[in-house]
C-alpha positions, 0 to 999 in steps of 0.5 A: 058656674060650670066649667063650660060656662066658666071657660065661655065667659073668660074667653068672651071677656078676654076677646072684648078686653073686658077686665076680669078676675077669676079663681078656680079650685084645686079640684076644678069644681068651683070655677068663678069669674066676675068683672074686675069692678065687680069683685068687691061686691062678691066679697073679694079683695085682690091685689096683683102687683099693685092692681087692687081694689083696696086702698092701702092705709100704710099703717104699721101693724105688728102680726102675731101668728101662733102656729100649731103644726100638724101632728108629725105622727100623722105627717109621717103615715102619709109621707111613708105612703108617698115613698111607697108609691114612689118606690113602686113607680107610680110617682116620682114627685108629689107635693104633700100638704096639710093644714095646721091650726093657727090663731092671729091677732088680726082677722082675714082682711086685716091680714090681706092689708098688711102682708106684701106679696105679689099676688093676694086675694081675700074672700070675705070671712073664708080665706086669704092668700099671699102667694109668691108664685105666679102661675102664668103671665101672657104679654102680647102673644107670649106666655110665661110661667115661673114654677117655684120649687126649693126653700130654705131657712135664710138665716142658716149659714151659707144658705144660698149656697147650700140651697143651690148645691142641695142635690134633692132641691135641684132634682125637684126644680129640674123636674117641675121645669120640665113639667111645665115646659110640657104643660106650656107646649100643649098651648104654645110653641117655641117653649124655652127656659129663659132663666133658670133657678134664680134666688129670691128672698122673702121676709116673714112673721118668722124666719126669712126664707130663700126660695128658687124659681125659673122663667119659662116662655112659650109663643101662643098662636095668634087666635089664642083669645078665642080659646083662652078658657080651654087653654087655662084648663089645659094647664090645671092643676098647676104642676108645681103643687101637684107633681109628676106624672101629673094625673097619677099623682093627683090620684095619689094625693086624694089618698094621702091628704086629710082634708080636700084642698078646696081653693088652696093650690088652685089658681086665681088671676086678673086680666087688666084689658091688655095683659093677663097675670095669675098665681097659685093659691099658696101661702094660704089661710082658711077660716072654718067656724072660729078656727084658722087653718094654714095650709102648706107642704112641699115636694116629695122625691126619692131623696126626700128626708121626713124630718126635713120635709115636715120642718119645711111645711112648718117653715112655710107658715108665715105672713110676708111682711116686707 
């Protein structure tokens, strides 16, 4: 399906109040959409805040996740290149990501079943994701976005206070909030930050983490359903996983990351016939041959410390279990 067909199809489904699922990869080259009741036929399992096509078993399963992080010397070279681009004024925030090899006692479908996240998607024998981050929601004639920037190991003493008082994390969060405000202003009016930098806790197979998010809201035009497909593509790629300024930063990402992101850091979403909800495709495990790779990363700014950013990449390799 090409982009034009994709846009027309999702706009048609929204106008007809037809429930559907869609996914778009990071480079916007492989858009896919199907009616919601046909998702399993295409090897897709989804769960969007309890709206799912898989019955949960309720069985408790221990999740083992062995991690072999990307070598820091490889990360260091890319990090240095990003810092050079920041110093030269080409970007001031870039989300740098890498794949790390992992091994688990569970297969992708089992990881989908046992993980706990507001947004989950599994493509049979290809990938599974358990994302904590909303891309956009539409309720009535309002569009919402919840950019997530800033994490810390929850077990560190005074972790929440340290996260909220970290000047680098605050600057990064402000930058992304401003970027998302500008993005939403392309499709909506009266764009407002309705809730700024609140903290949430995620329990994982490793250390628990704290993360900060904000809520941004805009008023859509009455005719938004007619141009729904165009509207979604105007907002892509998601600002929180690319950077600012977006276009130039995306170009730099192409030169510093080792492998194509694929569906990692793309978006997926569900329209239930009335409301629309979608997620950024992060917390992502991809299967390549017999190997599993967990893709993760974080935002780099002029205040970034290489060792801290490398550790953040590792901290984000987890399966959410509660």
